[in-house]
The first five atom37 places (N, CA, C, CB, O) and aatype in JSON, in Angstrom:
{
  "aatype": [20, 20, 20, 20, 20, 20, 20, 20, 20, 20, 20, 20, 20, 20, 20, 20, 20, 20, 20, 20, 20, 20, 20, 20, 20, 20, 20, 20, 20, 20, 20, 20, 20, 20, 20, 20, 20, 20, 20, 20, 20, 20, 20, 20, 20, 20, 20, 20, 20, 20, 20, 20, 20, 20, 20, 20, 20, 20, 20, 20, 20, 20, 20, 20, 20, 20, 20, 20, 20, 20, 20, 20, 20, 20, 20, 20, 20, 20, 20, 20, 20, 20, 20, 20, 20, 20, 20, 20, 20, 20, 20, 20, 20, 20, 20, 20, 20, 20, 20, 20, 20, 20, 20, 20, 20, 20, 20, 20, 20, 20, 20, 20, 20, 20, 20, 20, 20, 20, 20],
  "atom_mask": [
    [1, 1, 1, 1, 1],
    [1, 1, 1, 1, 1],
    [1, 1, 1, 1, 1],
    [1, 1, 1, 1, 1],
    [1, 1, 1, 1, 1],
    [1, 1, 1, 1, 1],
    [1, 1, 1, 1, 1],
    [1, 1, 1, 1, 1],
    [1, 1, 1, 1, 1],
    [1, 1, 1, 1, 1],
    [1, 1, 1, 1, 1],
    [1, 1, 1, 1, 1],
    [1, 1, 1, 1, 1],
    [1, 1, 1, 1, 1],
    [1, 1, 1, 1, 1],
    [1, 1, 1, 1, 1],
    [1, 1, 1, 1, 1],
    [1, 1, 1, 1, 1],
    [1, 1, 1, 1, 1],
    [1, 1, 1, 1, 1],
    [1, 1, 1, 1, 1],
    [1, 1, 1, 1, 1],
    [1, 1, 1, 1, 1],
    [1, 1, 1, 1, 1],
    [1, 1, 1, 1, 1],
    [1, 1, 1, 1, 1],
    [1, 1, 1, 1, 1],
    [1, 1, 1, 1, 1],
    [1, 1, 1, 1, 1],
    [1, 1, 1, 1, 1],
    [1, 1, 1, 1, 1],
    [1, 1, 1, 1, 1],
    [1, 1, 1, 1, 1],
    [1, 1, 1, 1, 1],
    [1, 1, 1, 1, 1],
    [1, 1, 1, 1, 1],
    [1, 1, 1, 1, 1],
    [1, 1, 1, 1, 1],
    [1, 1, 1, 1, 1],
    [1, 1, 1, 1, 1],
    [1, 1, 1, 1, 1],
    [1, 1, 1, 1, 1],
    [1, 1, 1, 1, 1],
    [1, 1, 1, 1, 1],
    [1, 1, 1, 1, 1],
    [1, 1, 1, 1, 1],
    [1, 1, 1, 1, 1],
    [1, 1, 1, 1, 1],
    [1, 1, 1, 1, 1],
    [1, 1, 1, 1, 1],
    [1, 1, 1, 1, 1],
    [1, 1, 1, 1, 1],
    [1, 1, 1, 1, 1],
    [1, 1, 1, 1, 1],
    [1, 1, 1, 1, 1],
    [1, 1, 1, 1, 1],
    [1, 1, 1, 1, 1],
    [1, 1, 1, 1, 1],
    [1, 1, 1, 1, 1],
    [1, 1, 1, 1, 1],
    [1, 1, 1, 1, 1],
    [1, 1, 1, 1, 1],
    [1, 1, 1, 1, 1],
    [1, 1, 1, 1, 1],
    [1, 1, 1, 1, 1],
    [1, 1, 1, 1, 1],
    [1, 1, 1, 1, 1],
    [1, 1, 1, 1, 1],
    [1, 1, 1, 1, 1],
    [1, 1, 1, 1, 1],
    [1, 1, 1, 1, 1],
    [1, 1, 1, 1, 1],
    [1, 1, 1, 1, 1],
    [1, 1, 1, 1, 1],
    [1, 1, 1, 1, 1],
    [1, 1, 1, 1, 1],
    [1, 1, 1, 1, 1],
    [1, 1, 1, 1, 1],
    [1, 1, 1, 1, 1],
    [1, 1, 1, 1, 1],
    [1, 1, 1, 1, 1],
    [1, 1, 1, 1, 1],
    [1, 1, 1, 1, 1],
    [1, 1, 1, 1, 1],
    [1, 1, 1, 1, 1],
    [1, 1, 1, 1, 1],
    [1, 1, 1, 1, 1],
    [1, 1, 1, 1, 1],
    [1, 1, 1, 1, 1],
    [1, 1, 1, 1, 1],
    [1, 1, 1, 1, 1],
    [1, 1, 1, 1, 1],
    [1, 1, 1, 1, 1],
    [1, 1, 1, 1, 1],
    [1, 1, 1, 1, 1],
    [1, 1, 1, 1, 1],
    [1, 1, 1, 1, 1],
    [1, 1, 1, 1, 1],
    [1, 1, 1, 1, 1],
    [1, 1, 1, 1, 1],
    [1, 1, 1, 1, 1],
    [1, 1, 1, 1, 1],
    [1, 1, 1, 1, 1],
    [1, 1, 1, 1, 1],
    [1, 1, 1, 1, 1],
    [1, 1, 1, 1, 1],
    [1, 1, 1, 1, 1],
    [1, 1, 1, 1, 1],
    [1, 1, 1, 1, 1],
    [1, 1, 1, 1, 1],
    [1, 1, 1, 1, 1],
    [1, 1, 1, 1, 1],
    [1, 1, 1, 1, 1],
    [1, 1, 1, 1, 1],
    [1, 1, 1, 1, 1],
    [1, 1, 1, 1, 1],
    [1, 1, 1, 1, 1],
    [1, 1, 1, 1, 1],
    [1, 1, 1, 1, 1]
  ],
  "atom_positions": [
    [[127.45, 81.5, 114.16], [128.12, 80.74, 113.27], [128.6, 81.75, 112.08], [127.18, 79.55, 112.81], [129.68, 81.53, 111.54]],
    [[127.9, 82.7, 111.73], [127.88, 83.61, 110.71], [128.86, 84.68, 111.04], [126.52, 84.12, 110.5], [128.88, 85.02, 112.22]],
    [[129.64, 85.26, 110.27], [130.54, 86.41, 110.48], [129.53, 87.76, 110.87], [131.5, 86.67, 109.0], [128.32, 87.7, 110.63]],
    [[130.07, 88.79, 111.4], [129.23, 90.12, 111.57], [128.09, 90.53, 110.68], [130.1, 91.21, 111.47], [127.35, 89.76, 110.07]],
    [[128.04, 91.76, 110.69], [126.87, 92.26, 109.99], [126.99, 92.11, 108.33], [126.69, 93.82, 110.41], [128.09, 92.23, 107.79]],
    [[125.97, 91.87, 107.7], [126.11, 91.54, 106.08], [125.91, 93.03, 105.46], [124.78, 90.3, 105.42], [125.22, 93.91, 105.98]],
    [[126.56, 93.11, 104.39], [126.46, 94.47, 103.66], [125.71, 94.28, 102.48], [127.82, 95.11, 103.29], [125.94, 93.24, 101.85]],
    [[124.76, 95.17, 102.0], [123.77, 95.08, 101.22], [124.44, 95.06, 99.83], [122.78, 96.14, 101.48], [123.84, 94.5, 98.92]],
    [[125.48, 95.55, 99.62], [126.12, 95.78, 98.29], [126.86, 94.38, 98.05], [127.19, 97.16, 98.29], [126.99, 93.93, 96.91]],
    [[127.29, 93.79, 99.07], [127.88, 92.21, 99.05], [126.88, 91.28, 98.48], [128.24, 91.6, 100.57], [127.08, 90.49, 97.56]],
    [[125.64, 91.5, 99.22], [124.62, 90.62, 98.9], [124.25, 90.74, 97.46], [123.48, 90.84, 99.77], [124.04, 89.74, 96.77]],
    [[124.17, 91.92, 97.02], [123.72, 92.32, 95.59], [124.49, 91.58, 94.7], [123.87, 93.83, 95.24], [123.82, 91.34, 93.7]],
    [[125.58, 91.13, 94.64], [126.29, 90.27, 93.7], [126.09, 88.83, 93.86], [127.67, 90.53, 93.76], [126.71, 88.1, 93.09]],
    [[125.32, 88.31, 94.75], [125.15, 86.78, 94.86], [123.89, 86.55, 94.07], [125.03, 86.19, 96.44], [123.1, 87.43, 93.72]],
    [[123.8, 85.23, 93.82], [122.73, 84.57, 92.85], [121.47, 84.34, 94.01], [123.37, 82.9, 92.02], [121.53, 84.36, 95.24]],
    [[120.51, 84.17, 93.26], [119.1, 83.91, 94.04], [119.38, 82.6, 95.07], [117.71, 83.49, 92.81], [119.02, 82.64, 96.24]],
    [[119.94, 81.65, 94.58], [120.14, 80.29, 95.33], [121.14, 80.58, 96.53], [120.8, 79.05, 94.26], [120.96, 80.13, 97.65]],
    [[122.25, 81.41, 96.18], [122.89, 81.63, 97.13], [122.31, 82.58, 98.29], [123.94, 81.99, 96.61], [122.63, 82.48, 99.48]],
    [[121.6, 83.31, 97.87], [120.72, 84.18, 98.87], [119.65, 83.57, 99.63], [120.07, 85.24, 98.18], [119.33, 84.02, 100.73]],
    [[119.06, 82.55, 99.09], [118.12, 81.54, 99.76], [118.93, 80.68, 100.78], [117.42, 80.57, 98.64], [118.5, 80.42, 101.9]],
    [[119.97, 80.31, 100.36], [120.72, 79.47, 101.36], [121.17, 80.35, 102.5], [121.97, 78.74, 100.71], [121.0, 79.93, 103.65]],
    [[121.75, 81.59, 102.3], [122.2, 82.43, 103.24], [120.87, 82.9, 104.2], [122.97, 83.64, 102.48], [120.97, 83.19, 105.39]],
    [[119.74, 82.9, 103.51], [118.42, 83.24, 104.51], [118.33, 82.0, 105.56], [116.79, 83.36, 103.54], [118.28, 82.19, 106.78]],
    [[118.31, 80.72, 104.97], [118.17, 79.65, 105.78], [119.12, 79.59, 106.86], [118.22, 78.53, 105.06], [118.77, 79.37, 108.02]],
    [[120.51, 79.84, 106.44], [121.29, 79.82, 107.31], [120.84, 80.78, 108.71], [122.47, 80.15, 106.62], [120.72, 80.42, 109.88]],
    [[120.65, 82.21, 108.04], [120.38, 83.21, 109.25], [119.23, 82.86, 109.99], [120.17, 84.66, 108.82], [119.16, 83.48, 111.06]],
    [[118.26, 82.04, 109.76], [116.99, 81.74, 110.19], [117.25, 80.66, 111.23], [116.04, 81.32, 109.01], [116.68, 80.67, 112.32]],
    [[118.16, 79.69, 110.86], [118.65, 78.62, 111.81], [119.12, 79.29, 112.96], [119.77, 77.71, 111.25], [118.62, 79.13, 114.07]],
    [[120.09, 80.06, 112.69], [120.79, 80.92, 113.61], [120.13, 81.42, 114.44], [121.4, 81.85, 113.15], [120.37, 81.28, 115.64]],
    [[119.17, 82.08, 114.0], [118.21, 82.86, 114.82], [117.37, 82.04, 115.86], [117.25, 83.56, 113.88], [117.16, 82.43, 117.01]],
    [[116.92, 80.87, 115.32], [116.15, 79.89, 116.29], [117.42, 79.36, 117.42], [115.37, 78.4, 115.26], [117.25, 79.24, 118.63]],
    [[118.4, 79.15, 116.87], [119.39, 78.79, 118.15], [119.64, 79.89, 119.24], [120.87, 78.45, 117.59], [119.82, 79.7, 120.45]],
    [[119.62, 80.9, 118.67], [119.9, 82.21, 119.59], [118.66, 82.22, 120.42], [120.1, 83.74, 118.71], [118.7, 82.44, 121.63]],
    [[117.5, 81.95, 119.74], [116.3, 82.04, 120.7], [116.25, 81.07, 121.75], [115.04, 81.91, 119.98], [115.83, 81.26, 122.9]],
    [[116.73, 79.97, 121.25], [116.91, 78.75, 122.46], [117.74, 79.24, 123.55], [117.69, 77.32, 121.91], [117.38, 79.12, 124.72]],
    [[118.77, 79.76, 123.23], [119.97, 80.2, 124.14], [119.43, 81.2, 125.18], [121.2, 80.92, 123.25], [119.64, 81.15, 126.39]],
    [[118.57, 82.29, 124.39], [117.7, 83.0, 125.25], [117.16, 82.51, 126.33], [116.81, 83.4, 124.67], [117.45, 82.9, 127.46]],
    [[116.24, 81.5, 126.05], [115.3, 80.99, 127.07], [116.25, 80.11, 127.95], [113.99, 80.11, 126.4], [115.86, 79.95, 129.11]],
    [[117.27, 79.6, 127.66], [118.12, 78.53, 128.32], [118.99, 79.44, 129.28], [119.09, 77.56, 127.19], [119.8, 78.95, 130.07]],
    [[118.78, 80.82, 129.17], [119.67, 81.74, 129.67], [121.3, 82.0, 129.3], [119.57, 81.45, 130.89], [122.29, 82.02, 130.04]],
    [[121.19, 82.18, 128.03], [122.59, 82.35, 127.39], [123.34, 83.46, 127.64], [122.55, 82.32, 126.06], [122.85, 84.38, 128.28]],
    [[124.6, 83.51, 127.16], [125.43, 84.84, 127.48], [124.92, 86.14, 126.89], [126.88, 84.69, 126.96], [124.03, 86.14, 126.05]],
    [[125.48, 87.24, 127.33], [124.96, 88.53, 126.82], [125.41, 88.76, 125.34], [125.48, 89.73, 127.74], [124.73, 89.51, 124.64]],
    [[126.42, 88.2, 124.87], [126.91, 88.41, 123.66], [126.13, 87.84, 122.76], [128.13, 88.05, 123.52], [125.92, 88.42, 121.7]],
    [[125.45, 86.37, 123.06], [124.55, 85.74, 122.18], [123.2, 86.59, 122.06], [124.29, 84.29, 122.67], [122.62, 86.8, 120.99]],
    [[122.81, 87.0, 123.17], [121.47, 87.89, 123.35], [121.74, 89.1, 122.29], [121.23, 88.54, 125.11], [120.85, 89.33, 121.47]],
    [[122.73, 89.74, 122.26], [122.89, 91.2, 121.5], [123.05, 90.58, 120.15], [124.31, 92.31, 121.98], [122.87, 91.32, 119.18]],
    [[123.39, 89.22, 119.94], [123.49, 88.96, 118.36], [122.11, 88.78, 117.68], [124.34, 87.59, 118.07], [121.95, 88.82, 116.46]],
    [[121.08, 88.59, 118.64], [119.58, 88.21, 117.95], [119.28, 89.47, 117.1], [118.2, 87.94, 119.17], [118.79, 89.29, 115.99]],
    [[119.53, 90.73, 117.52], [119.16, 92.02, 116.75], [119.97, 91.87, 115.31], [119.67, 93.51, 117.66], [119.34, 92.02, 114.26]],
    [[121.28, 91.58, 115.28], [122.1, 91.75, 114.18], [121.66, 90.71, 113.23], [123.58, 91.67, 114.52], [121.64, 90.97, 112.03]],
    [[121.26, 89.46, 113.7], [120.88, 88.43, 112.79], [119.51, 88.75, 112.27], [120.92, 87.07, 113.44], [119.22, 88.42, 111.12]],
    [[118.64, 89.37, 113.04], [117.24, 89.8, 112.64], [117.5, 90.73, 111.49], [116.37, 90.54, 113.86], [116.87, 90.57, 110.45]],
    [[118.38, 91.69, 111.61], [118.52, 92.99, 110.7], [119.07, 92.13, 109.38], [119.76, 94.37, 111.4], [118.56, 92.43, 108.3]],
    [[119.94, 91.24, 109.4], [120.47, 90.59, 108.37], [119.58, 89.81, 107.57], [121.42, 89.87, 108.79], [119.6, 89.81, 106.34]],
    [[118.87, 89.2, 108.22], [117.68, 88.65, 107.59], [116.95, 89.61, 106.74], [116.76, 88.12, 108.59], [116.79, 89.44, 105.53]],
    [[116.5, 90.65, 107.4], [115.85, 91.8, 106.54], [116.67, 92.24, 105.45], [115.54, 93.04, 107.35], [115.98, 92.67, 104.53]],
    [[117.97, 92.29, 105.23], [118.61, 92.87, 104.27], [118.74, 91.78, 103.38], [119.82, 93.53, 104.65], [118.81, 92.1, 102.19]],
    [[118.8, 90.6, 103.64], [118.67, 89.34, 102.7], [117.28, 89.6, 101.73], [118.5, 87.79, 103.73], [117.23, 89.86, 100.53]],
    [[116.33, 89.46, 102.57], [115.04, 89.55, 102.03], [114.83, 90.85, 101.1], [114.06, 89.53, 103.2], [114.09, 90.83, 100.11]],
    [[115.51, 91.9, 101.5], [115.27, 93.16, 101.0], [115.85, 93.04, 99.53], [115.94, 94.32, 101.93], [115.2, 93.44, 98.55]],
    [[117.18, 92.43, 99.42], [117.81, 92.28, 98.19], [117.08, 91.35, 97.32], [119.16, 91.84, 98.36], [117.08, 91.6, 96.11]],
    [[116.42, 90.28, 97.74], [115.95, 89.15, 97.03], [114.83, 90.01, 96.48], [115.58, 87.72, 97.89], [114.65, 89.95, 95.26]],
    [[114.01, 90.83, 97.24], [112.63, 91.42, 96.69], [113.17, 92.44, 95.61], [111.58, 92.24, 97.97], [112.58, 92.47, 94.53]],
    [[114.12, 93.18, 95.79], [114.8, 94.23, 94.9], [114.98, 93.52, 93.63], [116.24, 94.8, 95.48], [114.36, 93.91, 92.63]],
    [[115.77, 92.49, 93.58], [116.25, 91.62, 92.37], [114.94, 91.26, 91.6], [117.08, 90.17, 92.86], [114.86, 91.39, 90.38]],
    [[113.85, 90.78, 92.44], [112.51, 90.19, 91.93], [111.84, 91.29, 91.13], [111.51, 89.7, 93.16], [111.2, 91.05, 90.1]],
    [[111.99, 92.4, 91.6], [111.06, 93.57, 90.99], [111.85, 94.11, 89.71], [110.77, 94.93, 92.17], [111.29, 94.45, 88.67]],
    [[113.25, 94.14, 89.9], [113.95, 94.49, 88.74], [113.89, 93.53, 87.52], [115.28, 94.65, 89.11], [113.89, 93.88, 86.34]],
    [[113.81, 92.21, 88.03], [113.52, 91.43, 86.84], [112.27, 91.47, 86.02], [113.63, 90.24, 87.19], [112.14, 91.18, 84.83]],
    [[111.15, 91.97, 87.11], [109.89, 92.11, 86.53], [109.56, 93.0, 85.68], [109.11, 92.22, 87.29], [108.77, 92.84, 84.75]],
    [[110.36, 94.33, 86.05], [110.62, 95.58, 85.2], [111.27, 95.18, 83.79], [111.63, 96.6, 86.0], [110.77, 95.58, 82.74]],
    [[112.43, 94.37, 83.84], [112.87, 93.84, 82.52], [111.8, 93.27, 81.75], [113.91, 92.83, 82.67], [111.76, 93.6, 80.56]],
    [[110.87, 92.44, 82.21], [110.02, 91.53, 81.63], [108.87, 92.37, 81.2], [109.66, 90.38, 82.55], [108.21, 91.92, 80.27]],
    [[108.47, 93.58, 81.74], [107.32, 94.2, 81.42], [107.83, 95.4, 80.58], [106.48, 94.56, 82.69], [106.95, 96.15, 80.15]],
    [[109.13, 95.67, 80.27], [109.49, 97.04, 79.78], [108.92, 97.32, 78.46], [110.98, 97.22, 79.71], [108.41, 98.44, 78.44]],
    [[108.82, 96.67, 77.31], [108.1, 96.73, 76.43], [106.58, 96.37, 76.14], [108.7, 96.29, 75.88], [106.02, 96.57, 75.07]],
    [[106.16, 95.97, 76.98], [104.74, 95.79, 77.26], [103.84, 96.86, 77.09], [104.57, 95.4, 78.5], [104.22, 97.97, 77.46]],
    [[102.57, 96.74, 76.54], [101.61, 97.75, 76.72], [101.17, 98.3, 78.02], [100.59, 97.34, 76.18], [101.14, 99.5, 78.3]],
    [[100.81, 97.24, 78.82], [100.42, 97.23, 80.11], [101.07, 96.98, 81.15], [99.65, 96.63, 80.22], [101.57, 95.86, 80.96]],
    [[101.45, 97.45, 82.4], [102.21, 96.97, 83.27], [101.52, 96.54, 84.78], [103.24, 97.94, 83.33], [100.45, 97.09, 85.04]],
    [[101.89, 95.94, 85.42], [101.06, 95.52, 86.83], [101.1, 97.03, 87.74], [102.03, 93.99, 87.87], [102.07, 97.78, 87.64]],
    [[100.11, 97.3, 88.47], [99.89, 98.43, 88.94], [101.37, 99.01, 89.91], [98.49, 98.24, 89.72], [101.9, 100.13, 89.91]],
    [[101.68, 97.93, 90.57], [102.94, 98.04, 91.38], [104.24, 98.63, 90.76], [103.27, 96.72, 91.83], [105.08, 99.32, 91.34]],
    [[104.24, 98.21, 89.42], [105.44, 98.56, 88.58], [105.07, 99.88, 87.84], [105.82, 97.35, 87.49], [105.97, 100.27, 87.1]],
    [[104.03, 100.6, 87.89], [103.68, 101.94, 87.23], [104.27, 102.89, 88.2], [102.04, 102.22, 87.0], [104.37, 102.65, 89.4]],
    [[104.7, 104.07, 87.56], [104.95, 105.29, 88.49], [103.72, 105.86, 89.3], [105.49, 106.46, 87.63], [102.67, 106.26, 88.79]],
    [[104.04, 105.84, 90.7], [103.1, 106.44, 91.52], [102.69, 107.85, 91.33], [103.53, 106.31, 92.71], [101.48, 107.99, 91.48]],
    [[103.37, 108.97, 91.03], [102.88, 110.13, 91.13], [101.9, 110.78, 91.97], [102.61, 110.25, 90.26], [102.23, 110.85, 93.16]],
    [[100.78, 111.26, 91.64], [99.68, 111.7, 92.23], [98.3, 111.15, 91.74], [99.73, 113.03, 92.14], [98.42, 110.78, 90.57]],
    [[97.24, 110.99, 92.15], [95.96, 110.5, 91.48], [95.76, 111.17, 90.41], [94.77, 110.58, 92.22], [95.59, 110.58, 89.34]],
    [[95.74, 112.83, 90.53], [95.3, 113.69, 89.59], [96.33, 113.66, 88.28], [95.16, 115.1, 90.27], [95.99, 113.97, 87.14]],
    [[97.57, 113.26, 88.65], [98.62, 113.3, 87.56], [98.32, 112.1, 86.61], [100.16, 113.21, 88.18], [98.46, 112.17, 85.39]],
    [[97.82, 110.82, 87.39], [97.84, 109.5, 86.66], [96.4, 109.84, 85.62], [97.69, 107.96, 87.89], [96.34, 109.48, 84.45]],
    [[95.49, 110.47, 86.22], [94.31, 110.96, 85.58], [94.35, 111.71, 84.4], [93.67, 111.67, 86.38], [93.64, 111.52, 83.41]],
    [[95.26, 112.63, 84.53], [95.25, 113.64, 83.47], [95.56, 113.22, 81.97], [96.23, 114.64, 83.87], [96.02, 112.09, 81.81]],
    [[95.39, 113.9, 81.02], [95.34, 113.54, 79.62], [96.86, 113.5, 79.4], [94.47, 114.6, 78.63], [97.71, 114.11, 80.05]],
    [[97.04, 112.62, 78.32], [98.4, 112.64, 78.01], [98.83, 113.69, 76.95], [98.76, 111.33, 77.57], [97.92, 114.4, 76.52]],
    [[100.12, 113.89, 76.46], [100.42, 114.87, 75.49], [99.54, 114.6, 74.29], [101.9, 114.87, 75.12], [98.82, 115.49, 73.84]],
    [[99.59, 113.19, 73.68], [98.74, 112.94, 72.56], [97.29, 113.19, 72.69], [98.89, 111.65, 72.19], [96.69, 113.63, 71.71]],
    [[96.64, 112.96, 73.84], [95.21, 113.21, 73.88], [94.91, 114.71, 73.84], [94.6, 112.6, 75.14], [93.96, 115.19, 73.23]],
    [[95.98, 115.5, 74.65], [95.86, 116.92, 74.65], [95.72, 117.59, 73.11], [97.13, 117.48, 75.41], [95.0, 118.54, 72.82]],
    [[96.59, 116.86, 72.24], [96.87, 117.82, 71.13], [95.9, 117.32, 70.03], [98.48, 117.83, 70.64], [96.05, 117.72, 68.87]],
    [[94.88, 116.42, 70.37], [94.05, 115.95, 69.23], [92.88, 116.98, 69.15], [93.52, 114.39, 69.43], [92.55, 117.69, 70.1]],
    [[92.26, 116.98, 67.92], [91.49, 117.98, 67.66], [90.12, 117.32, 66.87], [92.35, 119.04, 66.86], [90.24, 116.35, 66.12]],
    [[89.0, 117.88, 67.1], [87.78, 116.94, 66.51], [87.8, 117.45, 65.14], [86.14, 117.1, 67.27], [88.28, 118.55, 64.86]],
    [[87.29, 116.67, 64.31], [86.94, 116.92, 62.78], [86.49, 118.5, 62.38], [85.63, 115.9, 62.38], [86.9, 119.26, 61.51]],
    [[85.54, 118.61, 63.32], [84.73, 120.03, 63.28], [85.77, 121.19, 63.58], [83.43, 120.08, 64.5], [85.81, 122.24, 62.93]],
    [[86.71, 120.87, 64.76], [87.65, 121.93, 65.02], [88.63, 122.32, 63.64], [88.58, 121.42, 66.32], [88.89, 123.42, 63.14]],
    [[89.0, 121.11, 63.29], [89.93, 120.89, 62.17], [89.47, 121.61, 61.06], [90.1, 119.49, 61.81], [90.36, 122.24, 60.5]],
    [[88.25, 121.71, 60.53], [87.76, 122.31, 59.64], [87.74, 123.78, 59.87], [86.66, 121.78, 59.43], [88.15, 124.58, 59.04]],
    [[87.19, 124.15, 61.14], [87.2, 125.69, 61.28], [88.62, 126.25, 61.52], [86.27, 126.14, 62.51], [88.85, 127.46, 61.5]],
    [[89.36, 125.51, 61.7], [90.91, 126.06, 61.69], [91.37, 126.09, 60.3], [91.99, 125.11, 62.57], [92.17, 126.99, 60.02]],
    [[91.02, 125.29, 59.39], [91.39, 125.3, 57.97], [90.79, 126.6, 57.32], [90.85, 123.96, 57.24], [91.5, 127.38, 56.68]],
    [[89.57, 126.77, 57.51], [88.82, 127.75, 56.87], [88.83, 129.07, 57.44], [87.56, 127.34, 56.78], [88.58, 130.1, 56.81]],
    [[89.14, 129.0, 58.7], [89.31, 130.5, 59.43], [90.66, 130.66, 59.95], [88.29, 130.76, 60.73], [90.82, 130.76, 61.16]],
    [[91.57, 130.69, 59.21], [92.88, 130.76, 60.06], [93.42, 132.07, 60.77], [93.94, 130.36, 59.19], [92.99, 133.22, 60.61]],
    [[94.22, 131.76, 61.39], [94.43, 133.14, 62.51], [94.82, 134.21, 61.53], [95.83, 132.98, 63.85], [95.69, 133.9, 60.71]],
    [[94.33, 135.42, 61.49], [94.81, 136.77, 60.7], [96.2, 136.8, 61.16], [93.94, 138.29, 61.08], [96.96, 137.7, 60.78]]
  ]
}
C-alpha cells in the first residue's frame, strides 16, 4: 500500500503525529505481508517484508532522535542533566578535575605565594 523506501530526511520534516500514523500504517502492512508469506504469497510481496521492516526502523529512529533533541533543549540551562544526555568521553576524563577546581588554591598556599613571591 505504501510507496517504496522511506528517506530519513523526508521523515525529519514531519510532525510527531504524522510519524506515529506512518508507523501504524507500516506495522499493519508488515502484518499483512506476513500473512501473505504464510499463505504462499508472490516473491515481490516476500521481498517487500525487508523494505517495510527497515522503514519501520527509520521512522522509530527519527522519532527517538526528535525526542532526544527536545530533551536536550529542555535541559540546556539546567545544572544537572540525565546521564544519557551527558557527553560520554572516558571514565577518567569524566572524573578529572574541572579547570576551576584545578586553579583553586588553599588559604595557606595563597599566603605563601603572597609572602614569598617568585624572585
